[in-house]
C-alpha positions in Angstrom: 66.7 -24.1 -202.2 66.2 -23.0 -205.7 63.0 -23.7 -207.6 64.6 -24.3 -211.1 61.3 -24.4 -212.8 60.3 -21.0 -211.7 63.9 -19.7 -213.1 63.1 -21.3 -216.4 59.5 -19.8 -216.4 61.0 -16.4 -215.7 63.7 -16.7 -218.3 60.9 -17.7 -220.8 58.7 -14.5 -219.8 61.4 -12.0 -220.2 63.3 -13.7 -222.8 66.9 -14.9 -222.8 68.3 -11.5 -223.8 66.8 -9.8 -220.7 67.3 -12.6 -218.1 70.9 -11.5 -217.2 69.8 -8.0 -216.4 66.7 -9.4 -214.4 69.2 -11.4 -212.2 71.5 -8.3 -211.8 68.5 -6.1 -210.8 67.6 -8.6 -208.4 71.0 -9.2 -206.8 71.3 -5.3 -206.7 68.0 -4.6 -204.9 68.0 -7.6 -202.5 71.6 -6.9 -201.9 70.9 -3.4 -200.7 68.3 -4.7 -198.1 70.6 -7.7 -197.1 73.3 -5.1 -196.6 71.3 -2.8 -194.4 70.2 -6.1 -192.3 74.0 -6.9 -191.7 74.9 -3.5 -190.9 72.0 -1.4 -189.5 68.8 -3.6 -189.1 65.8 -1.4 -188.6 63.1 -3.6 -187.0 60.4 -0.9 -187.5 60.5 -1.5 -191.1 61.4 -5.4 -191.0 57.8 -6.3 -192.2 58.1 -4.0 -195.1 61.7 -5.1 -196.0 60.8 -8.8 -195.8 57.5 -8.5 -197.8 59.8 -7.1 -200.6 62.4 -9.7 -200.2 59.9 -12.4 -200.2 58.3 -11.3 -203.4 61.6 -10.6 -205.1 62.9 -14.1 -204.2 59.6 -15.7 -205.3 60.1 -14.2 -208.7 63.5 -15.6 -209.1 62.9 -19.1 -207.6 64.8 -18.6 -204.2 62.1 -20.8 -202.5 63.9 -21.3 -199.1 64.8 -17.7 -198.7 61.4 -16.6 -199.7 59.9 -19.0 -196.9 62.2 -17.5 -194.4 61.2 -14.0 -195.4 57.6 -14.9 -195.3 57.8 -16.4 -191.9 59.8 -13.3 -190.6 57.1 -11.0 -192.2 54.1 -12.8 -190.6 56.2 -12.5 -186.9 56.6 -8.8 -187.6 53.2 -8.2 -188.6 52.0 -9.9 -185.2 54.4 -7.5 -183.4 57.2 -10.1 -182.8 59.8 -8.4 -184.9 62.4 -8.9 -182.3 61.9 -12.7 -182.8 63.0 -12.6 -186.4 66.3 -14.4 -186.9 67.9 -11.7 -189.4 71.2 -13.6 -189.4 69.4 -16.7 -190.5 67.8 -14.9 -193.3 71.1 -13.3 -194.4 72.7 -16.6 -194.3 70.1 -18.2 -196.3 70.2 -15.5 -198.9 73.9 -15.8 -199.3 73.6 -19.7 -199.6 70.8 -19.4 -202.2 72.8 -16.8 -204.1 75.9 -18.8 -204.3 73.8 -22.1 -205.4 71.9 -19.8 -208.1 75.0 -18.4 -209.5 77.0 -21.6 -209.6 74.2 -23.4 -211.4 72.1 -21.1 -213.4 73.9 -21.1 -216.6 74.2 -24.8 -216.7 70.5 -25.2 -215.9 69.0 -22.7 -218.3 71.2 -24.1 -221.1 70.0 -27.8 -220.6 
């Protein structure tokens, strides 16, 4: 679910002092798109949204979430945006976020 080696790599890239800010920014920006998916999904911009989510997720190690976004982005690019399971993407984000937040401080301290 979470690529912890990527998380550690990012922490080393930005420095421990800025790492929490990166997490907060990620959760805020991705959370806005996820909220839109929940309340008012716009399939005409789904490819763009999934591209953004995929890249953001990869940068913070949300591997399985990123993979779902990549698959949905590909479907959308092929004209099959209606076939993308937005609910599954939202659920995977929530599960990944819960896992990440419950373990991140332990794992980066180790």
